[in-house]
N, C-alpha and C positions, 0 to 999 in steps of 0.2 A: 504494500500500500504506500503510495507517495502522496504528499500534500505540500502545498506551497505556503511558505512563511516569508513575508517581506520580499517577495520576488525570487526566493531561492527554493530549490527542490530538496526536500528532506525525505528520508526513508524510515519507515517503521516496519518491523517484522513481528510476527507473533507465532509462538509454538504453544500448542495446547494438548491436553489429554482428557479423557473421560473414562471413568471406571465402569465396571458392569453394574455398580450400584448407583451410577449417575453423578458421582462426585467429579468436579472438574478442577483442573490445574492449568495455569497458563502463565506465560511470560511474554511481555512486550519488550522488543529489542529496538533500541534507538540506533539505527545504522544497519550495517550488514549482518546477516545471520551467518555465523562461521562456526568452526569446530569448538572454539572457546565458549561461545554462548550455548552451544548444544550440550557440552559437558557440564556447564553451570546448571542447565536445566535438569540434566540427569542427576546431579548431586542433590538438588532441591527435591526432586521427585522421590529419590530413594530415602531421603531423610523423613519425608512425611508419609510415605506409603508403609504398608505392612512388611512382612518378612522378605518378600521378593516381588519385584516388578517384572511383569511380562509386557513388553512394549512392542507395538506394531508400527513400523515406519514405512514411508514411501521410499522411493529410490533417489532422493535428492543427493547430489554428489557429496555434500558434507557428511551425510550419514555413513558413508563408506570410507572416509579419509583415515589415514594412519593414526593420528592422535586419538580419534574417536575409537577406533578398533583396539588400540592399546589400553585406553581407559576401560572399555567394556571388558576386555580380557582380565584386567586386574580387579574387576568388581563382579565376577560371575555369580557370586553367592547373593548379590543384591539385585541384579538386573539382568534380564535376558531379552534380546532384541530379535524380532522377526521382521522380514521385509515383504511388502506386497509384491506380487509378480507384476511385471510390466505387461500391459495388455494392448492389443490392437484388434480392430474389427476388419476383416477382409471381406470384400464383396464376393470373392470366389467361394466363400464358405457359407453363403446364403445368410449372412448376418450373425453367424455364430462367433462368439469371441474366441480369439486365438491368443494364448498367453505363452510367454517364455521368460525364463529367468535371465537377466543380463549379467 
């Protein structure tokens, strides 16, 4: 999301979660969303959650970067991450979704 302030363009990003009980958590980021902000969110999420977090992410590049992978590997007992499959619809399959892992 971008908005103009005094003729300049500023950027806000947001990351959010929702539990199966409906509890939400979110973080508004002033500027670019990067691995440092994602790890900061993971830390906050694991502090407030129960014994273990199971998190489903899309395939944004920052979700797969080396610092994030290292942090997740060091915190396996607290958080486990799963990724959505990247999907595309092909007209040759009569509108059936075709998915593959990147």
